[in-house]
Each structure stands twice: as C-alpha cells, then as structure tokens.
N, C-alpha and C positions, 0 to 999 in steps of 0.2 A: 504493500500500500504506500509506503514511504517512497519507494523507488518510482512508482507510478506518478505520485504527486510532484516529485522533483523533476522527473523527465518531461512532464507535460506543461508545468506551470513555473519553471525555473525563472522565467522572465520577470516575475513579480519582484524579484530581488532588486531590479533596477529602480523601482519606485520606493521601496522601503525594506531594508534588510531585516529589521525586527518583524515587520508585518509578514514578510515572506516566510521567515522561520516559524512564526506562530501558525501560519496557514498550513505549512507542510506538516508540522507535528500534530496540530489539533485535528486536521482533516484525516491524516493517516490513522490516528487513534480512534476517531469516530467510525471510520470504515471497518474497523475490526469487529464491531459489535454484531453486524449481520452474520459474520463468519462464526463468531462465538455461539450465536443463537442456532445456526445451522448445525454446529457440532453437538449441541445439547439435544436438539430435536432428533437428529439422526441416531444418537445413542438411545434415546427413549422410545422412538416410534419407528425406526427403521430407515433404510436408505432413501426410498422413494419419498417418504414424508420429509426427510431431511433436505432433499434438493428442492422440493416445493417450498419449504420454509425459507431456504436461502433466497429464492426469488422474491418471496413476500417480504422478508426482512430487509433485503437490499433496497427494494422499491419503497418500503416504508422509510428507510434512512434517506433516500433521495427526496421523498416528499417533505420530510421534516426540514431538510436543507433548503427547500424552496419556500419556507415560511420565514417570516421576520422574527427570528428568535435570538438574535444578537451575534451569532457566529455563522450566519447563513453563507454557504459557499457552494453553490450548485454548478460551478464551472465544469466539473467532471461528471455530471450526469451522463450516463451511458448513451442516452438518446441523442445527446449533442454531438457524438462522434460521427454522426451521419450528416452533419450540417453542410459539408462540401459535396454531398451526393444527393441534392434535393430531388432528383428524378427517381430515387429509390424510396422516398418517404412522403409522397404526396398524400398518403393516408394519415398523416399527422393532423389533417383537418378534422379527423374523428377522435384521435387519441391524444394528441400532443406528444411531447418528447417521451412521456412515460411509456407510450406504445413502443417506441424504439428501444427503450431500456428492457422492457418485457421481451421483445423480439430477440435481442442480443442474448439475454440470459437464457431464454428457453432453447434457442438453437445450440448454445454452448453446452447446456446440460445434456442434451441428447447426443451431441458429438462426443462429449466426455464419456457418456455411458457406453457409446460404441467402442471407444478406445479401450476402456476397461474390459469390455466384452471380448476383445481380441486376445486377452491373456487367459481366458477361460479354456477348459478342455473342449475339444472339437464338438462333442455332443451337446455342449451347453451354449455354444455360440449362436447368435441370431443377428440378422441384418436389420431387425426392426428399429433399433434406435437410430441407425444411419438413415433409413428411409423416412422416419418421422422428422428427423432433423432437416433433411433436404426439403421435405414438403413444407415445413414451417418456414424455411428460408425463402422458398419460391413464391408462396401465396401472396405475401405482402408486396413483393416486387410486381406481380401481375396486377394487383389492385392499383399500384402506383402508375403502371403503364396505362391502365384504363382511365384513371383520373387525369392523366396528362394529355389525353387525346384532344379534349375540348379546351384549347388554350384561349384565355381571355384576351380580348382586343386591347391593344395599347391606345393611349391617347385620350385627351379630354379637351374641354373647351378652353381651359386656361392652363398656363404652365407654372411650374415651380422652379425656383433657382436655389441651388445649394452652393454655399460658399465654404471653401476649404482654405483658410488663411495661412496655414503652416507657420504658426507662431510658437516658438520654443516655450513649453510650459514652465521650465525652470527659470528662464529669463523673465517671463511674464510675472512670476511671483517675486523675483528678486528686484526687479526694476520698478521703484516707486514712480508714480506719475507717468506710466507708459500708456495710459488709456488713449491719449491723443493719437499716437502712432498706430495703435491697434485698430482704432476706429477708422483711421484714414485707409488702412489696408482693407478692412472689411467692406467699407463703402466703395472703394475703387473697384474691387473685384465684383461687387454686386452690380455696379453701374455698367460693367462690361457685358453683363449677361441679360439684364432685365429688358423687357420690351412692353408694348401696350397690352399684351395678353398675360403678363406676369401678375399673378394674384397673391403669391406667397414667396417670401425669401426666408431661407433657413440658415442661421449662423450656429456655430458649435457651442458646446458646453463652456460656460464662463467666458463667453465672448466679451461680455461687459464685466470688467473686473477692475477693482481698485484694492489696494492693500487693506483699507478700512471698510470694505464692502459698500454697497450702494443702497440708499434708503428707498424702499419700494413705494413709500407714501409721498415721495417728493422727486420723482424722476424728471418731471418737466421743469422743475426749479433747479436741477443739478446742472451747473454751468459746464461741467466736463462732458455732458451729453449733448451739448449744443449742435455739433456736427450731425448727430443721429437725427435730431428733430428736423434739421434743415434738409437732410436726405429724404426723410419720409414725407415732408411737405412738397418736395419736388415730384413725388410719386404717390399722390393721394389714393390711387386705385389699389395699392398693394398693402399686405400685412407682413409683419416681420415676426418670425418665431425665433427667439434667441435664448441662449444661456446667459445667466446673470448671477453673480455672487452678491447676495442681497441681505438686508435685515429689515426688521420691523420693530417699532417701539410699541410696547403693550401697556395697557392700564394695569393689568394684574400679572403676578408671577405665574409661570407655568413650569412644568418639569423640564422643558428645554431652554428656558430663558436664563440669561445671565444679568446680574445687576451691574450696570456700568454708570458711574456718576449719578447714582440714585434712580436710574431708569431701568425698566425691565426690557431687555433686548433679546430677540430671537434671530439667529443667523441661519441662512439657507443656502443650499446649492439649488438654484432655481432655474426656471424657464419662464418666459413671458411672451404674450402676444401683444404686439405694439403696432400702432399705425399712426397716421398723421393726427388723429384725434386724441392720442395718449395711450397709456397702458390699460388694456381691457381685461386681462386675465393673467394670473400667475399660477405656476405649479411648483411645489416644493418637493424636491427629491425624497422619496419614501423609503426605498431600499438602499440603505447606506452600507458602504463597503466596510466589513469588519477590519479593525486595526488601522484602516486608512481614514475613515470618516466617523467611525463610532466604535465603542466597546460596550459589551453588556455590563450590567452592574457588578457581576461577580468577578470581573477583571479590572475593576476600577483602580485597584492597588498599583497597576502598572501604567496608569494613565500618563504619568509624567515622562515615560520613556519615549513617547511619540512626539515628533516635531510637527510643524505646520500641516503638512499633508499626510502625516500619520495621526489622524484625527483622534478625538477623545469622546468620552461619554457626555461631556458637556459641549460637544462640537455643534454639528448642524441639527436644527429642528426638522421635523418631517411631518407630512400630512398623511392621513389614513384613507381619505376618499379618492376614488378613481374618477376625478373630475375631468370631463372632456373640455378642451379649450376650443372655442368657436372663433372663427375669423369672419370678417364682414363679407368675404367672397365665397362662403359656403363650405369651406373645409372645416371639418370637426376633428381636431387633432387628439390622438392618443400620445401624450408626451412620455418619452423615456430618456432619462439622463444617464448616460454611460452604462454602468453595471446593471441597471434595471432591465435592459433589453434581453437578458438571459433568463428572465422569469416568464415562462409561457402563460400560465393561468393568470398571473398578475396582469399581464398586458391584455389578455383576452377580455378582462372586465371592462376595459375602456370601450372596446368594440361592442360589448353587450350594452353599454350605456349610451351608444349612439355614435361613437367615433367612426369616421369614414376614411381615415388615413393615419398611419403611424409615423411619427417623426422622432427619430433617434438622434440626439446630440451628444457628442462624446469628445473626450480629450485623451486619446490613447498614447500621447507623446511621453507620458511618465515612464512608459516601459521601453522607450526608444525603439529602434528598428529590430524587433524580435517577433516571434510567432504570435505573441499576444494580440496584436491589433488585427491580424488576419483571422485568428480564431473568433475574435469578437465580432467582426463583420459577418462571418459565416453564420454565427448564431442568429443574426437578424433575419437570415433567409428562412429560418424555422418559424419565426414569428409571422412572416408573410404567409407561409403555407398554412399554419394553424388557424389563421383568421381570414385567409383569402383576401387580404388587404394590402394595398401598396405601402411600401416602406420607403421613407425619405431619410437618408442618413448623412448627417453633416459631422465629419470628424476633423478636428483641428489640424492634425498632421497627416491624415489619411487612415482608413480608406473611406472617402465620401462616395456615395453612389445612390442610384435608385434601384429598388428591388420590386419586381412584379409579384402578383399573388401566387405565382408558381415557383418562387424562389430564384428566378433568374436575375442576375446582377447586370445592371445597365449603366454604362459609362463610368466604371470605377476609376477613381483618381488615385494614383500611386502614392506611396509614402514620400514625405519630404518634398511636396510640390504645392505651390499656391495655385488655386484654380477656382473657377465658378462654372457649374454645369446647369443645364436647363432641359426640362422635359415636360410635355403635356401629360398630366397625371389625372386620370379619372378618379372620382370619389367612389367608395364602395358601400353598399348597404347589405352585404352578405352576412349572414349569421351561421357559421358552421356549427356542427355538432359540438365541437370542442368549446366554442364560444358560448353556446346555449347551456351546456351541461357541465362544463369544466372537466377536471381531471378524474374521470370515472375509474380508470384502471387503478390509479394509485389509491383511491379510496377503497376499492375492493380489496387491494393488497393489505391495507391497514386492518380491515375487518378480519382477513385471513390471519394476519400476524397476531391479532388479539386472541383469536381462537386457538392458535398454536400455543401461545403463552399460557392461556387458561388450561388447555388440555395437559400440557406438561406440568403445570403447577398442581393440577388435580392428581396426576400420577405420583408426583413427589409427596404430596400430602397423604395419599393413600398408602404409599410405601412406608412413610414415617409412622403412620398409625398402626400398620401391621407389625412393623419392627417393635414398636412400643408394647403392643399386646404380647408379642413373643417373649420380650425381655421382662415383662412384669411378673412378679412372684405369684405363684399359684396359691390359692387359699385352701 
C-alpha cells in the first residue's frame, strides 16, 4: 500500500513535504483495514465469503474517503485508473467511478482464483473462474461501445473563453502587490479571444489574489480591481467566472472565523460570477485538501508545522450547499475548485440542482511539471461522463481544455504556456442515473460490509459463550 501511494502520488512532495509524508503514511495505513477485514472474514466464513468481503470492505473504504471527514483523499480510487480510457467507461453515467472500482476488483478476484486453481491437482482444476473473469471484463466494454455510438453534437449559440495565464504560483504568493501584472495578463489574453458571441470567460483558481485577501463585500470599491471593472464594462454582454482568494466580515463568530482587530473574519478559497453590473454570486470551496488547506480537529496539535499553503484547521471556511451559480447569459455553473473535481457524487449534486455546465478552476502549478496535473485533468473526463455535461477547465499553468459529455478532450493547452481558447458550448439538461440516484453501488457495499461485520461479531460472541459454558465449573 505504501509503495502504491508513493509510486503514484510522489509529486505531492513538490507542494508540501510534510503534507506528502502525512498523505503517504495515513493513506497506506487506512488501506490496510479492508485487507484486515478480508483476513478475518475468510478465516471465519471461508474463502468465497472472504473475497466478497474484500470487495465490500474496499469499496466501503473508498466511499468513506469520498466524504468530508477531515482526511479525505480519494485520488487513488480504483475507478479513477480508467480516466484516460473514457471509451471503456461510458457506463459511468449509471454507476460513477464506484462501478469501475467494483469492475476492477471483481475481475481480479476471478483471475486470482484461476491462478490459484492452476496449482491444484488435475482432477480439481476448472476453467470456470477464467471464463467468468473474461465475461465480467467484456460486458462493460460492450455497454460502453453501445453508449458511445450516439455521440452528442458539439456547438451552441454562444461561446466560452478559457484563459490559461501561466503565472508561477510560488511567485504569485511571494510577490506582494503583483495583482496589477496578473490582471493585465488575464485581461490581455481574454481580449485576444472574446468576440460578440462570447457569453462566458473563465479564469483559474485564485486568479484574483492579494496577500491580505480581497473583501467580497467591497469588490467594486477595491481600487486594485479597477482594470477588471473597466474590462467588463467594455464587454457588457459577457460574464466572468473566476477564482478569488477572499474574506468576509461577520457580525457573529463562527467555527471558521478568526478574530482580527476585534472583527470576526472568514477567509475563503472562492469563485465568483462577475459582470459589468458587479459580483452576483460567490462559491466557497467545500472540499478542502487535507494538510494543505485544512486539518481535522484530532490533528490540531501539528497545526503549526504547516506554512502558508500547508493550511490549518483555522484556515479556509467552507460552505455545505451545492449552490448553482447562474450567469445572465443562461449558463448555470457547477463550480469546482481544484481538488473538488475528483469527487463524483459531490459534483453530480450540482447537476441535480439544475447546473447545465461544469466549470473547473485549478492551480496545479504547486506540483510543477509532474504527472499530477495530467492525472487531475483526466479525472475531469469522468465527471463529464457521469453527468453527461460539458466541462470547462481553466488551469493556471495547464492543462486548460474543454471536455464533451463523452469525455473527449478538446483543444488542450500544454503545461507552461499562456493561452486563451474558445468554443461554442451547449448547455445540458440531462439527468443521468448517477445524477438522479447517486452512488448506488457503494451504498450497497456499505450494507454488505455491515452484514459481514455483524455476522462475524455474532460468530465471535457465540464462540465466546460456548467457551465460557465449557470452562464453567459443573454443579
């Protein structure tokens, strides 16, 4: 488990050494629990029950990791491994990535059973596990093939412009007062691409940033944002969806607020919909990165070990509602800031609430030019398939792109390049089974896991009772 974690996510080290080490150790430790459960069930109930329990326990572990429990880290969900093979997993619109995890586990169990069978005496050998494994492997591929035949048409009445400014995140944080140069670059790239049919411009995570954060309640009065308002007034027909590091002054103290100069302040990693009339909607990032943006209460004692972007329990505030951000041009945005785009059921709730486009804004430059930003982009393809919704992805240093509802990447911009791209993107009103019903398979596996635990606990209690009776003195 440790080898797997390090070999696949070693690039986290570039962002935070302490955060990376914590992620490797904690995730490897947690991954051992499904195997421990498998060992116990196999011993108590036999081999077949043991393998079924392994699948149930592993998927239960993955489901828990997809919840906001403080150390959520679902990057290595098995179903994510198929992200760069979208033509294999068109059926994710029914199951989400948990279907992929179930598929991988089930095929491997049968193939492992076949390999074990090869060491048995000739009279006990059977090809049944191999045949079942091949059948389970092929059927979902055939379903994907049928799903992919009716490709959705591209194009819409208006276009969207994505900006990739390629601003070094480390320099952005270190250089006080650099907002002017950042805005100049963002606006210049936007101007190169927009036209009279452009209805939405998308800037990446924390595109609007100052070392002291930006007051959400006074954006129009902020003199540093003057060039932004001038730009929007030149183009009154469009909306801007942008990342912003912001704060709000509150009347009352909350569990996320900090007291600064006698005022209750909440800080956010935010996104906002802004046009020439002002800021109309904000979204505050909800799924915070463990060790980077947040720590659970039980790890508060190591709070001081983390620097600026190795966040703390008193770091960003977050919101619990999956609020759709509406633009004046008809797009209803499902916002995802960075890490949030790997949470399938989390993102599907926006579409259930009426979103007709997914906008992912991210800053993967913390990891530098490593496999991390490529993995992250590919995971966005799964969100498109699960919801059959267009994805618009603006990444500060790359990869910015459009992704259609079948997971096909359109006009991807490479790492370390400043660019602006444009495409006519239709809105979607599709509600897939996964959007309507959520992660059915994982919930079924949770029920099965509870049954296995209860069954084994019952056997243990029964054996203890029998042993007690046998050892009790006879009258």
